[in-house]
N, C-alpha and C positions, 0 to 999 in steps of 0.2 A: 551720184553717191559721194559723200564726202569721206575723207580719210577717217574721220571720227566714226561715221556710220560703218565703214569697213571694219574698224577695230571692235566696235560693239558687236557686230555680227560674228566676227572671228572668235572673240572671247566667249560669247554665248554658245556657239557651236562646240568649242573646246570643253566648256563646262557642262554641256548638256542642258542648257537653259532654253526653253521654248522661245521662238521668235514669231512675231506677227508683222507682216510687211504690208504697207499701203503703196500703191502705184498710182501715178497721176491719171492714167487712163480709166481708173475706177471712178465712175460717176459719184460714188458715195464718199470718196476719200477726203474731200475738202470738209464736208460736214463732220466726218469722224475726227479730223484734225482740229477743227474748231471746238468740238466737244471736249477733246483732250486738253486743249488750251484753257478752256473754262475750268476744268478740273484742276489744272496746274495752278491757276489763280486762286481757286478755293483753298488749296492746301499750301499756298504760298511757296511754290517752287521758286528757285532763284531767277532773278531777272535775266541772266544769261540763257538759262534753259528756255524761258518763255520767249525770248527774242529769237532763239533758234527755231522754235515751233512757228512763230509768226513768219519768219523768213521762208520756211518750208511751205507754209500755206500760200504765200505769195508766189513761190516757184510753181506749185501745183496749179494755181489759178492762171498764171501766165501760160503754162503748157497747155492747159485745157482750152484757153481762149484761142491759142494758136493752132490747136489740133482738134477742133470739135468733132470731126468725123471719126476720131479714134477713141473718144470718150464713150464708155458704155457701162451698162449695168453689169456687175460681175457675174460670171457664169459658174 
């Protein structure tokens, strides 16, 4: 988790804003992130934001490739 992620979570908790978290062991997480990236492109999010999402997708993919026995359908 990046410092930016930590700040977003802390700010949201302080302000009572709901949070939804994806974890790399969730088999559906990469598809969800790719769908989010598609929506980001449709509404023309900043290039920096899209780059961060692409980077996170790559991190999730690398983790899943390295830990296939830990990747599962959410319970």
